[in-house]
VMD Tcl script that builds the backbone (N, CA, C; Angstrom):
set m [mol new atoms 267]
animate dup $m
set s [atomselect $m all]
$s set {name element resname resid chain x y z} {
  {N N UNK 1 A -54.793 -28.207 6.746}
  {CA C UNK 1 A -54.290 -28.516 8.245}
  {C C UNK 1 A -52.869 -29.028 7.628}
  {N N UNK 2 A -52.012 -28.950 8.588}
  {CA C UNK 2 A -50.590 -29.104 8.214}
  {C C UNK 2 A -50.229 -30.172 9.336}
  {N N UNK 3 A -49.720 -31.417 9.135}
  {CA C UNK 3 A -48.868 -32.205 9.963}
  {C C UNK 3 A -47.673 -32.102 10.365}
  {N N UNK 4 A -46.754 -32.043 11.154}
  {CA C UNK 4 A -45.538 -32.111 11.594}
  {C C UNK 4 A -44.778 -32.276 12.989}
  {N N UNK 5 A -44.261 -32.404 12.977}
  {CA C UNK 5 A -42.908 -32.832 13.851}
  {C C UNK 5 A -43.606 -32.174 15.089}
  {N N UNK 6 A -43.436 -32.519 16.465}
  {CA C UNK 6 A -43.540 -31.536 17.805}
  {C C UNK 6 A -42.272 -31.055 17.942}
  {N N UNK 7 A -42.220 -30.214 18.549}
  {CA C UNK 7 A -41.245 -29.342 18.837}
  {C C UNK 7 A -41.491 -28.944 20.452}
  {N N UNK 8 A -40.298 -28.491 21.256}
  {CA C UNK 8 A -40.695 -28.411 22.634}
  {C C UNK 8 A -40.984 -26.862 22.715}
  {N N UNK 9 A -41.045 -25.966 21.697}
  {CA C UNK 9 A -41.619 -24.885 21.785}
  {C C UNK 9 A -43.108 -24.693 21.680}
  {N N UNK 10 A -43.861 -25.896 21.090}
  {CA C UNK 10 A -44.943 -26.008 21.171}
  {C C UNK 10 A -45.679 -26.764 22.098}
  {N N UNK 11 A -44.994 -26.783 23.394}
  {CA C UNK 11 A -45.360 -27.284 24.648}
  {C C UNK 11 A -46.808 -26.399 25.226}
  {N N UNK 12 A -46.764 -25.240 25.487}
  {CA C UNK 12 A -47.664 -24.455 25.777}
  {C C UNK 12 A -49.035 -24.661 25.460}
  {N N UNK 13 A -49.047 -24.331 23.922}
  {CA C UNK 13 A -50.349 -24.724 23.187}
  {C C UNK 13 A -50.699 -25.968 23.166}
  {N N UNK 14 A -50.121 -26.911 22.958}
  {CA C UNK 14 A -50.327 -28.373 23.535}
  {C C UNK 14 A -51.003 -28.527 24.689}
  {N N UNK 15 A -50.358 -27.924 26.054}
  {CA C UNK 15 A -50.802 -28.254 27.458}
  {C C UNK 15 A -52.457 -27.701 27.296}
  {N N UNK 16 A -52.307 -26.716 26.769}
  {CA C UNK 16 A -53.792 -25.948 26.866}
  {C C UNK 16 A -54.948 -26.875 25.805}
  {N N UNK 17 A -54.587 -27.451 25.033}
  {CA C UNK 17 A -55.355 -28.280 24.324}
  {C C UNK 17 A -55.446 -29.283 25.049}
  {N N UNK 18 A -54.753 -30.149 25.774}
  {CA C UNK 18 A -54.787 -31.270 26.358}
  {C C UNK 18 A -55.667 -30.995 27.675}
  {N N UNK 19 A -55.820 -30.008 28.124}
  {CA C UNK 19 A -56.339 -29.491 29.548}
  {C C UNK 19 A -57.768 -29.255 28.557}
  {N N UNK 20 A -57.928 -29.136 27.702}
  {CA C UNK 20 A -59.372 -28.605 27.264}
  {C C UNK 20 A -59.764 -30.178 26.355}
  {N N UNK 21 A -59.095 -31.285 26.604}
  {CA C UNK 21 A -59.404 -32.301 26.099}
  {C C UNK 21 A -60.245 -33.315 27.365}
  {N N UNK 22 A -61.539 -33.987 26.614}
  {CA C UNK 22 A -62.174 -34.713 27.702}
  {C C UNK 22 A -61.341 -35.753 27.690}
  {N N UNK 23 A -61.298 -36.213 28.869}
  {CA C UNK 23 A -60.478 -37.697 28.880}
  {C C UNK 23 A -59.130 -37.572 29.067}
  {N N UNK 24 A -58.371 -36.504 29.248}
  {CA C UNK 24 A -57.228 -36.430 28.827}
  {C C UNK 24 A -56.361 -36.536 30.315}
  {N N UNK 25 A -55.946 -37.795 30.853}
  {CA C UNK 25 A -55.177 -37.926 31.711}
  {C C UNK 25 A -53.793 -37.066 31.816}
  {N N UNK 26 A -53.389 -36.064 32.483}
  {CA C UNK 26 A -52.214 -35.286 32.382}
  {C C UNK 26 A -51.632 -35.652 34.173}
  {N N UNK 27 A -50.287 -36.129 34.462}
  {CA C UNK 27 A -49.593 -36.075 35.273}
  {C C UNK 27 A -48.096 -35.273 35.427}
  {N N UNK 28 A -48.039 -34.415 36.430}
  {CA C UNK 28 A -47.025 -33.471 36.590}
  {C C UNK 28 A -45.731 -34.058 36.298}
  {N N UNK 29 A -45.579 -34.876 36.220}
  {CA C UNK 29 A -44.172 -35.246 36.322}
  {C C UNK 29 A -43.946 -35.502 34.894}
  {N N UNK 30 A -44.502 -36.450 34.254}
  {CA C UNK 30 A -44.853 -36.678 32.576}
  {C C UNK 30 A -44.920 -35.714 31.709}
  {N N UNK 31 A -45.832 -35.130 31.883}
  {CA C UNK 31 A -46.700 -33.992 31.063}
  {C C UNK 31 A -46.124 -32.584 31.367}
  {N N UNK 32 A -45.226 -32.411 32.297}
  {CA C UNK 32 A -44.436 -31.325 32.676}
  {C C UNK 32 A -43.506 -30.960 31.125}
  {N N UNK 33 A -42.970 -29.393 31.127}
  {CA C UNK 33 A -42.454 -29.157 30.467}
  {C C UNK 33 A -40.951 -29.847 29.938}
  {N N UNK 34 A -40.561 -30.344 31.439}
  {CA C UNK 34 A -39.418 -31.052 31.215}
  {C C UNK 34 A -39.421 -32.385 30.908}
  {N N UNK 35 A -40.631 -33.278 31.546}
  {CA C UNK 35 A -41.212 -34.367 30.916}
  {C C UNK 35 A -41.365 -34.479 29.347}
  {N N UNK 36 A -42.059 -33.709 28.833}
  {CA C UNK 36 A -42.317 -33.832 27.101}
  {C C UNK 36 A -41.108 -33.277 26.637}
  {N N UNK 37 A -39.913 -32.227 27.347}
  {CA C UNK 37 A -39.029 -32.217 26.091}
  {C C UNK 37 A -38.069 -33.720 26.400}
  {N N UNK 38 A -37.809 -34.513 27.662}
  {CA C UNK 38 A -36.735 -35.694 27.775}
  {C C UNK 38 A -37.880 -36.636 26.407}
  {N N UNK 39 A -38.804 -36.524 26.222}
  {CA C UNK 39 A -39.901 -37.534 25.666}
  {C C UNK 39 A -39.831 -37.302 24.155}
  {N N UNK 40 A -39.517 -36.119 24.081}
  {CA C UNK 40 A -39.091 -35.349 22.717}
  {C C UNK 40 A -37.720 -36.017 22.042}
  {N N UNK 41 A -36.718 -35.911 23.257}
  {CA C UNK 41 A -35.854 -35.987 22.735}
  {C C UNK 41 A -35.324 -37.800 22.873}
  {N N UNK 42 A -35.980 -38.294 23.208}
  {CA C UNK 42 A -36.056 -40.029 23.101}
  {C C UNK 42 A -36.763 -40.367 21.891}
  {N N UNK 43 A -37.391 -39.700 21.402}
  {CA C UNK 43 A -38.387 -40.429 20.245}
  {C C UNK 43 A -38.632 -38.944 19.505}
  {N N UNK 44 A -38.051 -38.495 18.919}
  {CA C UNK 44 A -37.402 -36.952 17.817}
  {C C UNK 44 A -38.798 -37.411 16.728}
  {N N UNK 45 A -38.751 -38.588 15.929}
  {CA C UNK 45 A -39.674 -38.910 14.948}
  {C C UNK 45 A -41.167 -39.324 15.206}
  {N N UNK 46 A -41.788 -39.391 16.528}
  {CA C UNK 46 A -42.785 -40.161 16.812}
  {C C UNK 46 A -43.816 -39.281 17.220}
  {N N UNK 47 A -43.680 -38.058 16.973}
  {CA C UNK 47 A -44.515 -37.207 17.993}
  {C C UNK 47 A -45.194 -35.957 16.853}
  {N N UNK 48 A -46.430 -36.027 16.593}
  {CA C UNK 48 A -46.974 -35.157 15.814}
  {C C UNK 48 A -47.885 -34.056 16.261}
  {N N UNK 49 A -47.813 -33.077 15.890}
  {CA C UNK 49 A -49.077 -31.808 15.857}
  {C C UNK 49 A -49.958 -31.521 14.736}
  {N N UNK 50 A -51.388 -31.637 14.791}
  {CA C UNK 50 A -51.926 -30.868 13.336}
  {C C UNK 50 A -52.285 -29.297 13.299}
  {N N UNK 51 A -51.755 -28.307 12.688}
  {CA C UNK 51 A -51.875 -27.412 12.618}
  {C C UNK 51 A -52.992 -26.392 11.697}
  {N N UNK 52 A -54.498 -26.454 12.123}
  {CA C UNK 52 A -55.121 -25.702 11.161}
  {C C UNK 52 A -55.169 -24.434 11.137}
  {N N UNK 53 A -55.215 -22.857 10.235}
  {CA C UNK 53 A -55.454 -21.801 10.920}
  {C C UNK 53 A -54.786 -21.050 11.726}
  {N N UNK 54 A -53.330 -21.206 11.617}
  {CA C UNK 54 A -52.024 -21.388 12.067}
  {C C UNK 54 A -52.563 -21.518 14.022}
  {N N UNK 55 A -53.341 -22.202 13.905}
  {CA C UNK 55 A -53.603 -23.102 15.515}
  {C C UNK 55 A -53.709 -24.503 15.407}
  {N N UNK 56 A -52.593 -24.725 16.937}
  {CA C UNK 56 A -52.464 -26.009 16.823}
  {C C UNK 56 A -53.907 -26.905 17.086}
  {N N UNK 57 A -54.211 -28.152 16.491}
  {CA C UNK 57 A -55.735 -28.516 16.509}
  {C C UNK 57 A -55.668 -30.153 17.053}
  {N N UNK 58 A -54.456 -30.569 17.179}
  {CA C UNK 58 A -54.357 -31.867 17.701}
  {C C UNK 58 A -53.098 -32.301 18.019}
  {N N UNK 59 A -52.902 -33.176 18.962}
  {CA C UNK 59 A -51.361 -33.948 18.958}
  {C C UNK 59 A -51.541 -35.589 18.868}
  {N N UNK 60 A -49.999 -35.871 18.900}
  {CA C UNK 60 A -49.794 -37.368 19.344}
  {C C UNK 60 A -48.612 -37.690 19.759}
  {N N UNK 61 A -48.941 -37.831 21.159}
  {CA C UNK 61 A -47.272 -38.438 21.260}
  {C C UNK 61 A -47.399 -39.706 21.644}
  {N N UNK 62 A -46.876 -40.376 20.732}
  {CA C UNK 62 A -46.650 -41.921 20.784}
  {C C UNK 62 A -45.478 -42.711 20.154}
  {N N UNK 63 A -45.125 -43.801 19.900}
  {CA C UNK 63 A -44.624 -44.693 19.144}
  {C C UNK 63 A -45.222 -44.846 18.165}
  {N N UNK 64 A -45.405 -44.407 16.884}
  {CA C UNK 64 A -46.185 -44.796 15.507}
  {C C UNK 64 A -45.812 -44.136 14.718}
  {N N UNK 65 A -45.968 -44.361 13.530}
  {CA C UNK 65 A -45.675 -43.920 12.083}
  {C C UNK 65 A -46.040 -42.418 12.190}
  {N N UNK 66 A -45.879 -41.849 10.893}
  {CA C UNK 66 A -46.525 -40.502 10.073}
  {C C UNK 66 A -47.709 -40.779 10.010}
  {N N UNK 67 A -48.100 -41.631 9.164}
  {CA C UNK 67 A -49.040 -41.935 8.353}
  {C C UNK 67 A -50.230 -42.309 9.835}
  {N N UNK 68 A -50.204 -43.049 11.146}
  {CA C UNK 68 A -50.815 -43.634 11.882}
  {C C UNK 68 A -51.309 -42.059 12.609}
  {N N UNK 69 A -50.196 -41.316 12.673}
  {CA C UNK 69 A -50.325 -40.080 13.680}
  {C C UNK 69 A -51.259 -39.305 12.820}
  {N N UNK 70 A -51.060 -38.931 11.629}
  {CA C UNK 70 A -52.150 -38.063 10.490}
  {C C UNK 70 A -53.445 -38.805 10.689}
  {N N UNK 71 A -53.686 -40.158 10.645}
  {CA C UNK 71 A -55.233 -40.681 10.850}
  {C C UNK 71 A -55.763 -40.387 12.290}
  {N N UNK 72 A -54.855 -40.434 13.158}
  {CA C UNK 72 A -55.368 -40.350 14.656}
  {C C UNK 72 A -55.722 -38.580 14.553}
  {N N UNK 73 A -54.987 -37.644 14.071}
  {CA C UNK 73 A -54.797 -36.371 14.212}
  {C C UNK 73 A -56.168 -35.533 13.336}
  {N N UNK 74 A -56.289 -36.227 12.048}
  {CA C UNK 74 A -57.589 -35.905 11.399}
  {C C UNK 74 A -58.582 -36.461 12.062}
  {N N UNK 75 A -58.923 -37.321 13.198}
  {CA C UNK 75 A -60.504 -38.041 13.520}
  {C C UNK 75 A -60.719 -37.134 14.800}
  {N N UNK 76 A -59.036 -36.296 15.286}
  {CA C UNK 76 A -59.391 -35.538 16.823}
  {C C UNK 76 A -59.906 -34.258 15.817}
  {N N UNK 77 A -59.234 -33.962 14.801}
  {CA C UNK 77 A -59.607 -32.292 14.720}
  {C C UNK 77 A -60.988 -32.363 14.276}
  {N N UNK 78 A -61.672 -33.496 13.277}
  {CA C UNK 78 A -62.437 -33.623 13.288}
  {C C UNK 78 A -63.797 -33.645 14.645}
  {N N UNK 79 A -63.469 -34.488 15.410}
  {CA C UNK 79 A -64.211 -34.106 16.663}
  {C C UNK 79 A -64.411 -33.120 17.464}
  {N N UNK 80 A -63.185 -31.823 17.196}
  {CA C UNK 80 A -62.815 -30.904 17.920}
  {C C UNK 80 A -63.545 -29.755 17.057}
  {N N UNK 81 A -63.693 -30.007 15.655}
  {CA C UNK 81 A -64.770 -29.282 15.080}
  {C C UNK 81 A -65.921 -29.338 14.966}
  {N N UNK 82 A -66.471 -30.488 15.273}
  {CA C UNK 82 A -67.807 -31.035 15.401}
  {C C UNK 82 A -68.184 -30.437 16.531}
  {N N UNK 83 A -67.513 -30.551 18.017}
  {CA C UNK 83 A -68.048 -30.370 19.082}
  {C C UNK 83 A -68.151 -28.733 19.247}
  {N N UNK 84 A -67.350 -27.790 18.383}
  {CA C UNK 84 A -67.102 -26.256 18.457}
  {C C UNK 84 A -68.190 -25.911 17.578}
  {N N UNK 85 A -68.775 -26.762 16.583}
  {CA C UNK 85 A -69.660 -26.280 15.309}
  {C C UNK 85 A -71.364 -26.560 16.261}
  {N N UNK 86 A -71.193 -27.516 16.818}
  {CA C UNK 86 A -72.446 -27.955 18.146}
  {C C UNK 86 A -72.582 -26.767 18.916}
  {N N UNK 87 A -71.622 -26.229 19.802}
  {CA C UNK 87 A -71.496 -25.082 20.719}
  {C C UNK 87 A -71.814 -23.694 19.717}
  {N N UNK 88 A -71.745 -23.770 18.606}
  {CA C UNK 88 A -71.945 -22.550 18.017}
  {C C UNK 88 A -73.554 -22.004 17.682}
  {N N UNK 89 A -74.226 -23.542 17.894}
  {CA C UNK 89 A -75.714 -23.033 17.681}
  {C C UNK 89 A -76.559 -22.396 18.808}
}
mol reanalyze $m
mol bondsrecalc $m
mol representation Tube
mol addrep $m
């Protein structure tokens, strides 16, 4: 798994991930392409994504350090993997 800073080009894949995530509240203005682009411009060093097997597996949009984002992202990735594993039975 690779952790890197989020880019505006990641939006489509991130949005798809968000819509598949239980409990994820999305707002049409803030979570639009334009809203995320503005957020990334204001906070260029605090938003991260995780890529595993060339596929986006988690995102973190917040005012946090890379270490905090890595921890949250790893937890999210593990939860997604467990859910996918359980559905394959």
